[in-house]
C-alpha positions in Angstrom: -17.0 11.7 -11.1 -13.4 11.5 -10.0 -10.9 10.3 -12.6 -9.7 7.5 -10.4 -13.2 6.1 -10.3 -13.5 6.0 -14.1 -10.0 4.5 -14.9 -10.0 1.0 -16.2 -9.7 -1.6 -13.3 -7.3 -4.5 -13.7 -10.3 -6.9 -13.7 -11.5 -5.3 -16.9 -8.3 -5.4 -18.8 -9.0 -8.7 -20.4 -12.3 -7.5 -21.8 -10.7 -5.0 -24.1 -9.7 -5.7 -27.7 -6.0 -6.4 -28.2 -5.4 -3.0 -29.7 -1.8 -2.2 -28.7 0.2 0.9 -28.0 3.7 0.2 -29.4 6.6 2.0 -27.7 9.2 2.8 -30.4 12.4 4.8 -30.9 14.7 6.2 -33.5 17.6 3.9 -32.6 15.8 1.2 -34.6 15.5 1.7 -38.4 12.0 2.6 -39.4 11.7 -0.5 -41.6 12.7 -2.6 -38.6 9.9 -1.0 -36.5 7.3 -1.5 -39.3 8.2 -5.1 -39.9 8.2 -5.9 -36.1 4.7 -4.3 -35.7 3.4 -6.2 -38.7 4.8 -9.5 -37.5 3.3 -9.0 -34.0 0.0 -8.0 -35.5 0.0 -11.1 -37.7 1.3 -13.7 -35.2 -0.1 -12.3 -31.9 -3.2 -10.3 -33.1 -1.9 -7.1 -31.5 -3.4 -4.5 -33.8 -1.5 -1.2 -33.6 -3.6 1.6 -32.1 -0.6 3.9 -32.2 3.1 4.1 -32.1 4.5 6.1 -29.1 7.8 7.6 -30.1 10.3 7.9 -27.2 13.1 9.6 -29.0 16.4 8.7 -30.6 17.5 9.8 -34.1 20.5 7.6 -35.0 18.7 5.9 -37.8 16.1 8.5 -38.7 16.1 11.5 -41.1 13.1 12.8 -39.2 10.8 11.2 -36.5 7.9 11.2 -39.0 9.6 8.3 -40.8 8.4 6.0 -38.0 4.8 5.2 -39.0 2.5 2.3 -39.7 -0.4 2.4 -42.0 -3.7 2.9 -40.2 -2.1 3.8 -36.9 -1.4 7.1 -35.3 2.1 8.1 -34.3 2.4 10.0 -31.1 5.3 12.4 -30.6 5.1 13.4 -26.9 7.0 16.4 -25.6 7.6 14.5 -22.3 7.2 10.8 -23.0 6.9 10.0 -19.2 4.5 12.7 -18.2 2.2 12.4 -21.2 1.9 8.7 -21.2 -1.2 8.5 -19.0 -3.0 11.0 -21.2 -2.2 8.9 -24.2 -3.4 5.7 -22.6 -6.7 7.4 -21.5 -7.3 8.8 -24.9 -6.6 5.7 -26.9 -7.7 3.0 -24.4 -5.4 0.2 -25.7 -5.7 -3.3 -24.5 -2.0 -3.6 -23.9 1.4 -1.8 -24.2 4.1 -3.4 -26.3 7.7 -2.3 -25.6 9.7 -2.3 -28.8 12.3 0.1 -27.5 15.6 -0.5 -25.8 18.7 1.3 -24.5 19.9 4.0 -24.7 16.4 5.6 -25.2 14.5 3.2 -23.0 16.4 3.4 -19.7 15.6 1.0 -16.9 14.0 3.8 -14.9 11.9 5.0 -17.8 10.8 1.5 -18.5 9.6 1.0 -15.0 7.9 4.4 -14.9 5.9 3.7 -18.0 5.1 0.1 -16.9 3.8 1.5 -13.6 1.5 4.0 -15.4 0.2 1.2 -17.6 -0.7 -1.2 -14.9 -2.2 1.6 -12.9 -4.7 2.0 -15.7 -5.3 -1.7 -15.8 -3.3 -2.3 -18.9 -0.7 -5.1 -19.3 2.8 -4.0 -20.3 4.7 -6.5 -22.4 8.4 -6.7 -23.4 10.5 -9.2 -25.2 11.1 -11.4 -22.1 8.8 -9.9 -19.5 5.2 -9.0 -18.7 3.8 -6.7 -16.0 0.1 -7.5 -15.3 -2.2 -5.2 -13.4 -3.8 -6.3 -10.2 -7.3 -7.7 -10.8 -9.7 -6.1 -8.4 -12.9 -8.1 -7.8 -16.1 -6.1 -7.3 -17.6 -7.9 -4.3 -18.1 -5.4 -1.5 -21.7 -4.2 -0.8 -20.9 -1.1 1.3 -18.8 2.0 1.1 -15.2 1.0 1.2 -11.7 2.2 1.5 -8.4 0.4 1.2 -5.1 1.2 2.9 -2.1 0.1 0.8 1.6 0.7 1.0 4.7 0.9 -1.0 6.6 -1.5 1.3 6.8 -3.3 4.6 7.0 -1.4 7.9 5.7 1.8 6.4 2.8 2.0 8.9 -0.2 0.7 7.0 -1.7 -1.0 10.0 -1.2 2.0 12.2 -2.9 4.3 9.7 -5.7 1.7 9.1 -6.4 1.5 12.8 -6.2 5.3 13.1 -8.8 5.6 10.3 -11.0 3.0 11.9 -10.8 4.7 15.3 -11.7 8.1 13.7 -14.7 6.7 11.9 -15.9 4.8 15.0 -15.6 8.1 17.0 -17.9 9.7 14.4 -20.5 7.0 14.9 -19.6 5.2 11.7 -19.5 1.4 12.1 -16.7 -0.2 10.1 -15.0 -3.6 9.8 -11.4 -4.0 8.8 -10.4 -6.8 6.6 -6.6 -7.3 7.0 -4.4 -9.4 4.8 -1.1 -10.6 6.1 1.7 -13.1 5.6 0.8 -14.7 9.0 -2.9 -14.6 8.6 -5.3 -17.6 9.1 -6.0 -20.3 6.6 -9.6 -19.3 6.5 -10.9 -15.7 7.0 -11.3 -15.3 10.8 -13.7 -12.8 12.3 -12.7 -11.2 15.6 -16.0 -10.2 17.3 -17.6 -10.3 20.8 -14.4 -11.2 22.6 -11.9 -8.9 24.4 -8.6 -8.8 22.5 -6.2 -8.8 25.5 -2.9 -10.6 26.3 -4.5 -13.7 27.7 -6.7 -14.1 24.5 -3.7 -13.6 22.3 -1.6 -16.1 24.2 -4.4 -18.7 23.7 -4.4 -17.9 20.0 -0.7 -18.5 19.8 -1.1 -21.8 21.7 -3.6 -22.8 19.0 -0.8 -22.3 16.4 -2.0 -19.0 15.1 0.2 -16.0 14.5 -1.4 -14.0 17.2 0.4 -10.7 16.2 -1.3 -10.7 12.7 -2.6 -7.3 11.7 -6.3 -8.0 12.3 -5.6 -8.6 16.0 -3.8 -5.2 16.1 -6.8 -3.5 14.3 -9.3 -5.0 16.8 -7.1 -4.3 19.8 -6.4 -0.6 18.9 -9.6 0.5 17.3 -12.2 -1.8 18.9 -13.9 -2.5 15.5 -14.8 -5.8 13.9 -11.7 -7.3 12.2 -11.4 -10.1 9.7 -8.1 -11.8 9.3 -6.9 -13.0 5.9 -3.6 -14.3 4.5 -1.6 -14.0 1.4 1.6 -15.6 0.1 3.9 -14.0 -2.4 3.5 -10.6 -4.1 3.9 -9.4 -7.6 5.6 -6.2 -8.6 2.3 -4.4 -9.2 1.0 -5.8 -5.9 -1.1 -8.9 -6.8 -0.7 -11.6 -4.2 0.2 -15.1 -5.6 -2.2 -16.9 -3.2 -4.7 -15.2 -0.9 -8.1 -15.6 0.8 -8.9 -11.9 0.8 -12.0 -12.3 -1.5 -13.6 -14.7 1.0 -12.8 -12.2 3.8 -14.5 -9.4 1.9 -17.6 -11.5 1.4 -17.6 -12.3 5.1 -17.5 -8.6 5.8 -20.6 -8.1 3.6 -22.6 -10.1 6.1 -21.6 -7.9 9.1 -23.8 -5.1 10.5 -21.5 -2.2 9.5 -21.7 1.0 7.6 -18.4 0.5 5.7 -15.4 -1.7 5.1 -11.6 -1.0 5.3 -9.4 -3.4 3.3 -5.9 -3.4 4.5 -2.9 -4.4 2.3 0.2 -6.4 3.3 3.7 -5.1 2.6 3.5 -3.8 -1.0 0.8 -6.3 -1.9 -2.7 -5.0 -2.5 -6.0 -6.5 -1.4 -7.4 -7.8 -4.8 -10.8 -6.2 -4.0 -12.3 -3.1 -5.6 -12.8 -0.3 -3.1 -14.4 3.1 -3.6 -11.3 4.9 -2.3 -7.6 4.0 -1.8 -5.1 5.5 0.6 -1.4 4.8 0.0 1.0 4.8 2.9 4.6 5.9 2.1 7.5 5.9 4.6 9.7 9.0 4.5 12.6 6.7 5.4 12.5 4.6 2.3 9.7 6.3 0.4 11.6 7.6 -2.6 13.3 4.3 -3.4 10.0 2.4 -3.0 8.0 5.1 -4.8 10.2 5.5 -7.9 11.7 2.0 -8.1 10.0 -1.0 -9.6 6.3 -0.3 -9.9 5.9 1.8 -6.8 4.4 4.7 -8.8 1.4 2.5 -9.7 0.3 2.4 -6.1 0.1 6.2 -5.9 -1.6 6.5 -9.3 -4.5 4.2 -8.2 -4.9 6.1 -4.9 -6.9 9.1 -3.8 -4.8 10.1 -0.9 -1.2 9.5 0.3 -0.1 9.4 4.0 3.6 10.1 4.4 4.7 8.5 7.7 7.9 9.0 9.8 8.2 12.5 8.4 10.9 13.6 10.8 14.5 13.1 11.7 16.2 10.7 11.9 14.1 8.9 9.2 14.4 11.7 6.7 15.6 15.3 6.5 13.2 18.2 5.9 14.5 18.6 2.4 14.1 14.8 1.7 10.5 14.9 3.0 9.7 18.0 0.9 11.3 16.3 -2.2 9.2 13.1 -1.6 6.0 15.1 -1.4 6.9 17.0 -4.5 7.6 13.7 -6.3 4.2 12.3 -5.3 2.4 15.4 -6.5 4.4 15.4 -9.7 3.3 11.9 -10.4 -0.4 12.7 -9.6 -1.4 16.3 -9.1 -4.9 15.3 -7.9 -3.8 13.2 -5.0 -4.2 14.5 -1.5 -1.0 14.2 0.6 -0.7 14.4 4.4 2.5 14.1 6.5 2.6 12.3 9.8 4.9 11.0 12.5 4.3 8.1 14.9 4.1 8.4 18.7 3.6 5.5 21.1 0.2 5.4 22.8 0.0 2.8 25.6 -3.4 1.1 25.7 -3.2 1.0 29.5 -1.8 3.5 32.0 1.9 3.1 32.8 2.5 6.3 34.8 5.1 5.9 37.5 6.1 2.4 36.4 9.4 0.9 35.2 9.1 -0.1 31.6 11.0 -2.1 29.0 10.0 -1.4 25.4 10.0 -3.8 22.5 9.4 -2.5 19.0 10.2 -2.7 15.3 11.4 0.9 15.1 15.0 1.4 14.1 17.6 2.1 16.8 17.9 5.7 15.5 14.4 6.3 16.8 15.1 5.0 20.3 15.9 8.3 21.9 12.8 10.0 20.6 10.7 7.1 21.7 12.1 7.0 25.2 11.9 10.8 25.7 8.4 10.9 24.5 7.2 8.1 26.8 9.0 9.6 29.8 7.5 13.0 29.2 4.0 12.1 28.0 3.3 8.9 30.0 5.4 9.6 33.2 7.1 6.3 33.2 10.7 5.2 33.6 12.1 3.6 30.5 14.7 1.1 31.5 15.6 -0.1 28.0 14.4 -0.6 24.5 14.7 -3.6 22.1 14.4 -2.7 18.4 14.5 -6.4 17.5 10.8 -7.4 17.8 11.0 -8.8 14.3 14.3 -10.6 14.9 13.6 -13.4 17.3 17.2 -14.5 18.2 18.3 -10.9 19.0 15.1 -10.2 20.8 15.5 -13.1 23.1 19.0 -11.8 24.0 17.6 -8.3 24.5 15.0 -9.5 26.9 17.7 -10.3 29.4 17.9 -6.6 30.0 14.2 -6.3 30.8 14.6 -7.9 34.3 13.8 -5.3 36.9 11.0 -3.8 34.8 7.4 -3.9 36.0 5.9 -3.6 32.5 6.9 -4.7 29.0 5.5 -2.2 26.6 5.3 -3.6 23.1 3.8 -3.2 19.7 1.5 -6.1 18.6 3.8 -7.3 15.8 6.2 -10.1 14.9 7.2 -11.9 18.1 5.2 -9.8 20.6 3.0 -12.6 21.8 5.0 -15.9 21.5 8.4 -14.5 22.6 7.8 -11.3 24.5 4.5 -12.3 26.0 5.7 -15.7 27.2 8.9 -14.1 28.7 6.8 -11.6 30.6 4.5 -14.3 31.9 7.4 -16.3 33.2 9.0 -13.3 34.8 5.8 -12.0 36.4 5.7 -8.8 34.3 2.6 -7.1 32.9 2.4 -6.8 29.1 0.9 -3.5 27.9 0.5 -3.0 24.1 1.0 0.4 22.5 -0.4 1.9 19.3 1.7 3.8 16.9 -0.5 6.9 16.8 -0.2 8.9 13.6 0.3 12.6 14.4 0.0 15.1 11.6 2.9 17.6 11.1 3.6 20.7 9.1 0.1 22.0 9.5 -1.5 19.0 7.8 -4.9 17.9 9.0 -5.2 14.1 9.3 -8.7 14.0 10.7 -9.9 16.3 7.9 -8.1 14.0 5.4 -9.9 10.9 6.9 -13.2 12.8 6.7 -12.7 13.7 3.0 -11.8 10.2 2.1 -14.8 8.7 3.8 -17.2 11.1 2.2 -15.6 10.4 -1.2 -16.1 6.7 -0.6 -19.8 7.2 0.3 -20.3 9.4 -2.7 -18.8 6.9 -5.1 -20.6 4.0 -3.6 -23.9 5.9 -3.8 -23.2 6.7 -7.5 -22.5 3.0 -8.3 -25.6 1.9 -6.4 -27.7 4.4 -8.3 -26.2 3.2 -11.6 -26.9 -0.5 -10.7 -30.5 0.3 -9.9 -31.3 1.7 -13.4 
């Protein structure tokens, strides 16, 4: 069975004994290290499983002087890259950071913490603690989750693309989407057309009618459950959410599988059989290697790099990002994509004003593509869909257009939609279609991920029936 299936989940971390892996260095005197470990063992109950030596020789004659009776001392050749192997071999209940500068740099600390929480193990320091996400095992069908390293990386677009692909293969799925504007109670979209009039009525009810579950239902035509979350931890745990209730609602639907969709860098706190991580080429390296971004790749089976083109990133930057992902996890499958606008209604021969969240640098590519592929006349573009004041100003340039072409995000309904209604313009939504580049095969990627989800679910069901 795949290694990611057998790794400890965050929900199981509390069940382990408090055997600790202590991170130590040679900048501390050996007696200081030994006394600190003994004190923490006595006062906190953190029994030393091993000491993990990070380097430094200022106060050592030899590294072997760092030792504690009854505990192994690990001397890794590469402390960062050998950390996961040590965690998997020893299975500690927590990692205790007794190191410091200059050996323990901020970047090394975050890298080790990311690897610990990816294995479901808390990482503790003198004045901080990183806890892993607790994934509840509630889903009763094969499942995948689509998570991301940050906001505006294209999670919803990839999730909708995945749902559309599976639907085209005759596989019935429901999407459970978690967002910062989601409903107070899990909300099922079923048996009603998701069009502009419906969305405007939803906005009039006080709902955020551009929440991700509306986009999933609109674009892919599958059942969609809306959920909400507030706040997000560094490892991805929401502070407050109703995602578990949404997953349980999905259990009662007549579907073959479930897609759980994350929000920003927050993860759905629900165990799924497979995870896909979406990384934007424009900000991917910072989000990947900063903070606990690595943990999201380490718990995933596949990575979709989006916006893999100029002006978002150069060819060398995209190559470097892919190499970094594969260095972090050599087993993960990586596919590179770009986004292209796909209007959900014909706009050929019509005068169009576009509203979107894409940066201004992408405007020329977007306009040229729509002109060429859809045969429309692009009168202008507003890139301020998520900035309401600037958007309202931009819409003054839309007069003279027949159609406002917009993403279903941010202020698309309550600002753009109402403006279009007042001006007698038609609103047409577009999907950011993920298009593979560099010879990568997105549909083949989706097929492998779905089969892996079914295989793992079947294995768990067989195990539960014994």
